[in-house]
Gaussian input, Z-matrix of N, CA and C with variables (Angstrom, degrees):
# hf/3-21g

backbone

0 1
 N
 C     1     B1
 C     2     B2     1     A1
 N     3     B3     2     A2     1     D1
 C     4     B4     3     A3     2     D2
 C     5     B5     4     A4     3     D3
 N     6     B6     5     A5     4     D4
 C     7     B7     6     A6     5     D5
 C     8     B8     7     A7     6     D6
 N     9     B9     8     A8     7     D7
 C    10    B10     9     A9     8     D8
 C    11    B11    10    A10     9     D9
 N    12    B12    11    A11    10    D10
 C    13    B13    12    A12    11    D11
 C    14    B14    13    A13    12    D12
 N    15    B15    14    A14    13    D13
 C    16    B16    15    A15    14    D14
 C    17    B17    16    A16    15    D15
 N    18    B18    17    A17    16    D16
 C    19    B19    18    A18    17    D17
 C    20    B20    19    A19    18    D18
 N    21    B21    20    A20    19    D19
 C    22    B22    21    A21    20    D20
 C    23    B23    22    A22    21    D21
 N    24    B24    23    A23    22    D22
 C    25    B25    24    A24    23    D23
 C    26    B26    25    A25    24    D24
 N    27    B27    26    A26    25    D25
 C    28    B28    27    A27    26    D26
 C    29    B29    28    A28    27    D27
 N    30    B30    29    A29    28    D28
 C    31    B31    30    A30    29    D29
 C    32    B32    31    A31    30    D30
 N    33    B33    32    A32    31    D31
 C    34    B34    33    A33    32    D32
 C    35    B35    34    A34    33    D33
 N    36    B36    35    A35    34    D34
 C    37    B37    36    A36    35    D35
 C    38    B38    37    A37    36    D36
 N    39    B39    38    A38    37    D37
 C    40    B40    39    A39    38    D38
 C    41    B41    40    A40    39    D39
 N    42    B42    41    A41    40    D40
 C    43    B43    42    A42    41    D41
 C    44    B44    43    A43    42    D42
 N    45    B45    44    A44    43    D43
 C    46    B46    45    A45    44    D44
 C    47    B47    46    A46    45    D45
 N    48    B48    47    A47    46    D46
 C    49    B49    48    A48    47    D47
 C    50    B50    49    A49    48    D48
 N    51    B51    50    A50    49    D49
 C    52    B52    51    A51    50    D50
 C    53    B53    52    A52    51    D51
 N    54    B54    53    A53    52    D52
 C    55    B55    54    A54    53    D53
 C    56    B56    55    A55    54    D54
 N    57    B57    56    A56    55    D55
 C    58    B58    57    A57    56    D56
 C    59    B59    58    A58    57    D57
 N    60    B60    59    A59    58    D58
 C    61    B61    60    A60    59    D59
 C    62    B62    61    A61    60    D60
 N    63    B63    62    A62    61    D61
 C    64    B64    63    A63    62    D62
 C    65    B65    64    A64    63    D63
 N    66    B66    65    A65    64    D64
 C    67    B67    66    A66    65    D65
 C    68    B68    67    A67    66    D66
 N    69    B69    68    A68    67    D67
 C    70    B70    69    A69    68    D68
 C    71    B71    70    A70    69    D69
 N    72    B72    71    A71    70    D70
 C    73    B73    72    A72    71    D71
 C    74    B74    73    A73    72    D72
 N    75    B75    74    A74    73    D73
 C    76    B76    75    A75    74    D74
 C    77    B77    76    A76    75    D75
 N    78    B78    77    A77    76    D76
 C    79    B79    78    A78    77    D77
 C    80    B80    79    A79    78    D78
 N    81    B81    80    A80    79    D79
 C    82    B82    81    A81    80    D80
 C    83    B83    82    A82    81    D81
 N    84    B84    83    A83    82    D82
 C    85    B85    84    A84    83    D83
 C    86    B86    85    A85    84    D84
 N    87    B87    86    A86    85    D85
 C    88    B88    87    A87    86    D86
 C    89    B89    88    A88    87    D87
 N    90    B90    89    A89    88    D88
 C    91    B91    90    A90    89    D89
 C    92    B92    91    A91    90    D90
 N    93    B93    92    A92    91    D91
 C    94    B94    93    A93    92    D92
 C    95    B95    94    A94    93    D93
 N    96    B96    95    A95    94    D94
 C    97    B97    96    A96    95    D95
 C    98    B98    97    A97    96    D96
 N    99    B99    98    A98    97    D97
 C   100   B100    99    A99    98    D98
 C   101   B101   100   A100    99    D99
 N   102   B102   101   A101   100   D100
 C   103   B103   102   A102   101   D101
 C   104   B104   103   A103   102   D102
 N   105   B105   104   A104   103   D103
 C   106   B106   105   A105   104   D104
 C   107   B107   106   A106   105   D105
 N   108   B108   107   A107   106   D106
 C   109   B109   108   A108   107   D107
 C   110   B110   109   A109   108   D108
 N   111   B111   110   A110   109   D109
 C   112   B112   111   A111   110   D110
 C   113   B113   112   A112   111   D111
 N   114   B114   113   A113   112   D112
 C   115   B115   114   A114   113   D113
 C   116   B116   115   A115   114   D114
 N   117   B117   116   A116   115   D115
 C   118   B118   117   A117   116   D116
 C   119   B119   118   A118   117   D117
 N   120   B120   119   A119   118   D118
 C   121   B121   120   A120   119   D119
 C   122   B122   121   A121   120   D120
 N   123   B123   122   A122   121   D121
 C   124   B124   123   A123   122   D122
 C   125   B125   124   A124   123   D123
 N   126   B126   125   A125   124   D124
 C   127   B127   126   A126   125   D125
 C   128   B128   127   A127   126   D126
 N   129   B129   128   A128   127   D127
 C   130   B130   129   A129   128   D128
 C   131   B131   130   A130   129   D129

   B1=1.4267
   B2=1.5512
   B3=1.3236
   B4=1.4422
   B5=1.5478
   B6=1.2999
   B7=1.4286
   B8=1.5460
   B9=1.2989
   B10=1.4335
   B11=1.4902
   B12=1.3565
   B13=1.4642
   B14=1.4603
   B15=1.3271
   B16=1.4505
   B17=1.4994
   B18=1.3785
   B19=1.4321
   B20=1.4865
   B21=1.3026
   B22=1.4893
   B23=1.5297
   B24=1.3462
   B25=1.4813
   B26=1.5594
   B27=1.3366
   B28=1.4491
   B29=1.5015
   B30=1.3696
   B31=1.4684
   B32=1.5189
   B33=1.3333
   B34=1.4914
   B35=1.5343
   B36=1.2525
   B37=1.4926
   B38=1.5547
   B39=1.3304
   B40=1.4669
   B41=1.4900
   B42=1.3162
   B43=1.4939
   B44=1.5397
   B45=1.3278
   B46=1.4423
   B47=1.4655
   B48=1.3592
   B49=1.4615
   B50=1.5025
   B51=1.3523
   B52=1.4231
   B53=1.4942
   B54=1.3416
   B55=1.5050
   B56=1.5288
   B57=1.2945
   B58=1.4387
   B59=1.4980
   B60=1.3222
   B61=1.4745
   B62=1.5051
   B63=1.3218
   B64=1.4614
   B65=1.4901
   B66=1.3696
   B67=1.4565
   B68=1.4993
   B69=1.3406
   B70=1.4477
   B71=1.5357
   B72=1.3121
   B73=1.4603
   B74=1.5497
   B75=1.3023
   B76=1.4768
   B77=1.4800
   B78=1.2732
   B79=1.4702
   B80=1.5549
   B81=1.2928
   B82=1.4914
   B83=1.4838
   B84=1.3725
   B85=1.4480
   B86=1.5321
   B87=1.3402
   B88=1.4077
   B89=1.4943
   B90=1.2911
   B91=1.5289
   B92=1.5483
   B93=1.3439
   B94=1.4860
   B95=1.5205
   B96=1.2944
   B97=1.4808
   B98=1.5322
   B99=1.3536
   B100=1.4737
   B101=1.5439
   B102=1.2918
   B103=1.5048
   B104=1.5355
   B105=1.2657
   B106=1.4929
   B107=1.4908
   B108=1.3024
   B109=1.4535
   B110=1.5388
   B111=1.2993
   B112=1.4561
   B113=1.5152
   B114=1.3218
   B115=1.4594
   B116=1.5132
   B117=1.3419
   B118=1.4572
   B119=1.5547
   B120=1.3112
   B121=1.4913
   B122=1.5029
   B123=1.3416
   B124=1.4174
   B125=1.5010
   B126=1.2615
   B127=1.5076
   B128=1.5041
   B129=1.3113
   B130=1.5146
   B131=1.5092
   A1=109.38
   A2=117.41
   A3=123.66
   A4=111.12
   A5=115.03
   A6=119.80
   A7=109.00
   A8=119.52
   A9=123.81
   A10=109.65
   A11=115.31
   A12=121.58
   A13=107.65
   A14=115.31
   A15=121.02
   A16=111.40
   A17=115.91
   A18=121.43
   A19=114.02
   A20=119.44
   A21=120.50
   A22=114.51
   A23=115.77
   A24=117.57
   A25=110.88
   A26=115.06
   A27=121.26
   A28=110.20
   A29=114.36
   A30=117.60
   A31=111.94
   A32=116.33
   A33=117.16
   A34=109.13
   A35=121.60
   A36=124.77
   A37=108.20
   A38=115.36
   A39=118.43
   A40=111.44
   A41=117.50
   A42=119.68
   A43=109.24
   A44=120.60
   A45=121.97
   A46=114.42
   A47=116.06
   A48=120.30
   A49=109.60
   A50=118.88
   A51=121.39
   A52=112.92
   A53=117.21
   A54=120.77
   A55=108.50
   A56=119.96
   A57=122.04
   A58=113.72
   A59=116.80
   A60=121.43
   A61=111.79
   A62=119.19
   A63=121.23
   A64=108.90
   A65=119.04
   A66=122.80
   A67=110.64
   A68=117.23
   A69=121.78
   A70=111.08
   A71=117.67
   A72=124.35
   A73=111.29
   A74=114.30
   A75=117.98
   A76=110.72
   A77=119.18
   A78=124.22
   A79=107.49
   A80=118.10
   A81=120.22
   A82=113.73
   A83=116.80
   A84=120.31
   A85=108.76
   A86=120.28
   A87=121.62
   A88=112.41
   A89=116.52
   A90=120.97
   A91=107.71
   A92=119.70
   A93=120.46
   A94=109.24
   A95=118.23
   A96=122.70
   A97=109.91
   A98=116.52
   A99=118.27
   A100=110.51
   A101=117.81
   A102=121.71
   A103=110.82
   A104=116.46
   A105=120.20
   A106=110.95
   A107=121.56
   A108=126.36
   A109=108.03
   A110=118.34
   A111=122.84
   A112=112.88
   A113=116.19
   A114=119.33
   A115=111.16
   A116=117.51
   A117=121.08
   A118=110.76
   A119=116.68
   A120=122.01
   A121=112.25
   A122=118.30
   A123=124.18
   A124=113.25
   A125=122.92
   A126=122.97
   A127=108.94
   A128=113.66
   A129=119.09
   A130=110.33
   D1=135.53
   D2=-177.06
   D3=-70.49
   D4=148.03
   D5=175.63
   D6=-75.31
   D7=134.83
   D8=176.14
   D9=-104.65
   D10=129.05
   D11=176.54
   D12=-110.91
   D13=120.39
   D14=-178.13
   D15=-62.45
   D16=129.70
   D17=177.42
   D18=89.12
   D19=4.76
   D20=-175.72
   D21=-95.68
   D22=-6.72
   D23=-177.75
   D24=-84.14
   D25=143.08
   D26=175.53
   D27=-77.00
   D28=114.08
   D29=-177.26
   D30=-113.10
   D31=26.41
   D32=-176.33
   D33=-67.25
   D34=-36.44
   D35=179.79
   D36=-63.57
   D37=-47.79
   D38=178.17
   D39=-60.19
   D40=-41.49
   D41=-177.38
   D42=-67.70
   D43=-37.68
   D44=173.09
   D45=-62.29
   D46=-39.78
   D47=179.24
   D48=-66.87
   D49=-44.64
   D50=178.60
   D51=-62.75
   D52=-40.48
   D53=178.12
   D54=-64.58
   D55=-40.60
   D56=175.99
   D57=-63.39
   D58=-39.70
   D59=176.55
   D60=-65.63
   D61=-38.76
   D62=179.55
   D63=-69.36
   D64=-43.93
   D65=176.95
   D66=-56.66
   D67=-50.97
   D68=179.66
   D69=-55.89
   D70=-47.19
   D71=-179.74
   D72=-58.56
   D73=-49.24
   D74=179.93
   D75=-61.10
   D76=-46.13
   D77=-176.22
   D78=-67.01
   D79=-39.37
   D80=176.46
   D81=-63.69
   D82=-38.57
   D83=-179.97
   D84=-70.06
   D85=-37.58
   D86=176.24
   D87=-61.71
   D88=-43.03
   D89=-179.17
   D90=-68.32
   D91=-41.32
   D92=178.84
   D93=-63.98
   D94=-44.87
   D95=179.22
   D96=-59.68
   D97=-47.10
   D98=-179.48
   D99=-65.40
   D100=-38.17
   D101=174.26
   D102=-58.85
   D103=-46.95
   D104=179.54
   D105=-63.09
   D106=-41.98
   D107=177.75
   D108=-63.38
   D109=-45.63
   D110=177.89
   D111=-60.47
   D112=-43.46
   D113=178.57
   D114=-68.83
   D115=-38.76
   D116=179.33
   D117=-62.74
   D118=-36.05
   D119=-176.42
   D120=-78.93
   D121=-46.11
   D122=-166.39
   D123=-108.26
   D124=-13.36
   D125=-176.57
   D126=-101.40
   D127=110.58
   D128=170.63
   D129=-169.28

């Protein structure tokens, strides 16, 4: 079994994926919030 050294793995791909997920989540929440405001103002 190979020796594992903590912190030696290249995680640049995982960091890019996480950053993309966070960006997508924030943008989605902004769109959902704007849609809720739009519906609250104009739908009745």
